[in-house]
C-alpha positions as CSV (number, residue, x, y, z in Angstrom):
1,L,37.6,-6.8,-36.5
2,K,39.9,-9.8,-36.9
3,E,42.8,-7.7,-38.0
4,L,42.6,-5.7,-34.8
5,C,42.9,-8.9,-32.8
6,S,45.6,-10.8,-34.7
7,A,48.3,-10.0,-32.1
8,Y,46.2,-11.4,-29.3
9,D,45.2,-14.9,-28.4
10,K,41.7,-13.9,-27.4
11,C,40.0,-10.9,-28.8
12,N,37.8,-8.9,-26.5
13,V,36.5,-6.7,-29.2
14,R,32.7,-7.0,-29.9
15,R,30.0,-5.2,-31.8
16,E,26.8,-4.1,-30.1
17,L,24.0,-2.0,-31.5
18,I,22.6,0.5,-29.1
19,H,19.8,2.7,-30.2
20,Q,19.3,6.0,-28.5
21,G,16.1,7.3,-30.0
22,A,14.4,10.5,-29.0
23,S,10.8,9.5,-28.8
24,R,8.3,11.1,-26.5
25,V,4.5,10.8,-26.1
26,V,2.9,14.3,-26.4
27,D,-0.8,13.2,-26.0
28,A,-1.1,10.1,-23.9
29,E,-4.9,9.9,-24.3
30,Q,-4.6,9.7,-28.1
31,V,-1.8,7.2,-27.9
32,L,-3.9,5.0,-25.6
33,R,-6.8,5.3,-28.1
34,H,-4.6,4.1,-31.0
35,A,-2.4,1.6,-29.3
36,G,-2.5,-2.1,-29.9
37,Y,-3.7,-4.4,-27.1
38,L,-3.6,-8.1,-26.5
39,S,-7.1,-9.5,-26.1
40,A,-9.6,-7.9,-23.6
41,G,-9.2,-6.1,-20.3
42,A,-8.9,-2.8,-18.5
43,A,-6.3,-0.9,-16.4
44,N,-5.7,2.4,-14.7
45,I,-2.4,4.1,-15.5
46,R,-1.1,7.1,-13.6
47,I,1.2,9.2,-15.8
48,L,3.5,11.8,-14.4
49,D,4.3,14.5,-16.9
50,W,5.5,17.9,-15.6
51,D,5.9,19.4,-19.1
52,C,2.5,18.5,-20.5
53,P,-0.2,18.9,-17.8
54,W,-2.9,17.3,-20.0
55,N,-0.9,14.0,-19.6
56,D,-0.4,14.4,-15.9
57,K,-3.3,12.3,-14.7
58,T,-4.7,8.8,-14.2
59,F,-6.2,7.2,-17.3
60,R,-8.5,4.2,-17.4
61,V,-8.2,2.3,-20.6
62,E,-10.7,-0.5,-21.6
63,F,-9.8,-2.6,-24.6
64,D,-10.6,-5.7,-26.6
65,N,-7.7,-6.0,-29.1
66,R,-8.3,-2.3,-29.7
67,C,-9.2,0.6,-27.4
68,L,-12.8,0.7,-26.4
69,S,-12.6,3.7,-24.2
70,V,-10.2,6.1,-22.3
71,S,-11.4,8.0,-19.3
72,E,-10.0,9.6,-16.2
73,A,-9.8,7.5,-13.0
74,E,-9.1,8.0,-9.3
75,N,-7.0,5.0,-8.4
76,W,-4.1,3.5,-10.3
77,D,-2.7,0.0,-11.0
78,M,0.5,1.4,-12.4
79,Q,2.3,4.8,-12.0
80,L,5.2,6.0,-14.2
81,D,6.7,9.1,-15.8
82,I,6.2,10.0,-19.4
83,A,9.6,8.8,-20.5
84,D,9.0,5.3,-19.2
85,F,5.4,5.3,-20.5
86,T,6.8,6.2,-23.9
87,A,9.3,3.3,-23.9
88,L,6.6,0.8,-22.7
89,I,3.7,1.9,-25.0
90,L,5.9,2.0,-28.1
91,G,7.0,-1.5,-27.3
92,S,10.7,-0.9,-27.0
93,R,10.3,-2.3,-23.5
94,S,7.9,-4.7,-22.0
95,L,6.2,-4.9,-18.6
96,S,8.7,-7.5,-17.5
97,E,11.4,-4.8,-17.6
98,A,9.4,-2.4,-15.4
99,P,11.2,-3.4,-12.2
100,F,14.4,-2.0,-13.7
101,M,12.8,1.3,-14.7
102,D,13.2,4.1,-12.1
103,S,9.7,5.7,-12.2
104,V,7.5,2.6,-12.5
105,K,5.4,1.5,-9.6
106,I,2.9,-1.4,-10.0
107,L,0.2,-2.0,-7.4
108,G,-1.6,-4.8,-9.2
109,N,-3.6,-5.9,-12.3
110,V,-0.4,-7.2,-13.8
111,E,-2.3,-9.5,-16.1
112,N,-4.1,-6.6,-17.9
113,L,-1.0,-4.4,-17.8
114,Q,0.9,-7.1,-19.8
115,K,-1.8,-6.8,-22.5
116,I,-0.9,-3.1,-22.9
117,F,2.9,-3.0,-22.4
118,Y,4.5,-5.7,-24.5
119,K,7.4,-5.9,-27.0
120,K,6.4,-4.7,-30.5
121,P,8.2,-4.6,-33.8
122,L,9.6,-1.1,-33.6
123,W,11.6,1.2,-35.7
124,I,10.4,4.7,-34.7
125,G,12.3,4.9,-31.5
126,D,15.3,3.1,-32.9
127,S,15.9,5.2,-36.0
128,F,15.0,8.7,-35.0
């Protein structure tokens, strides 16, 4: 890009990679069963999914580096829509970014939620 900036003292041209993948979780229960977890814990996650009613519920996941069980629950520690769930569970976003995500509400149990939603090496969402 230097040739574009040769006539200027300072070049404001920069390169930035922005990935706009088209990933979407279709079966949240199966994704929770096969996801990676950091150590042991449990959390209740309320997923809002208007297109796939089988996902539109509260899941309780118990784990110890891998999923031990997934069941339905009444109360939730975290509520989010399927798009934000997809970004978080795939690891393209981490729980620390949740305050900037429109649909995410966290009531508590942050310590265990961080063991579920953390940055992961990812290419599936980046290279659709």
